[in-house]
C-alpha positions, -999 to +999 in steps of 0.1 A: +000+000+000+014+034-010+018+060+016+008+096+011+045+104+008+049+079-020+019+094-038+032+129-035+067+118-045+054+100-076+034+131-085+065+153-081+086+130-103+059+131-131+057+169-129+095+171-130+096+149-161+070+170-179+088+202-171+121+187-184+104+177-216+090+212-221+124+227-214+139+204-240+113+214-266+120+251-259+157+246-262+152+228-296+131+257-308+157+282-298+184+262-316+163+260-348+155+298-346+193+306-343+200+285-374+171+302-393+184+336-383+219+326-395+202+318-429+188+353-429+152+343-425+129+371-415+121+373-378+084+371-386+089+338-404+110+324-375+083+334-351+055+318-372+075+286-376+089+281-341+062+298-321+089+317-302+084+353-293+101+379-314+125+387-285+135+350-280+140+346-318+166+373-319 
């Protein structure tokens, strides 16, 4: 039988995994945006494709 601590710890681990996945996706988008900028793509296009804000795309 799982204790309340076990349940809370399992929930914490799942949330941590989800947050790490989201951070990985964000980092990938930034890397792609940097490459697109190096290819002289317009910032508006980078924003449309990656979903990053204009500031993050710069």
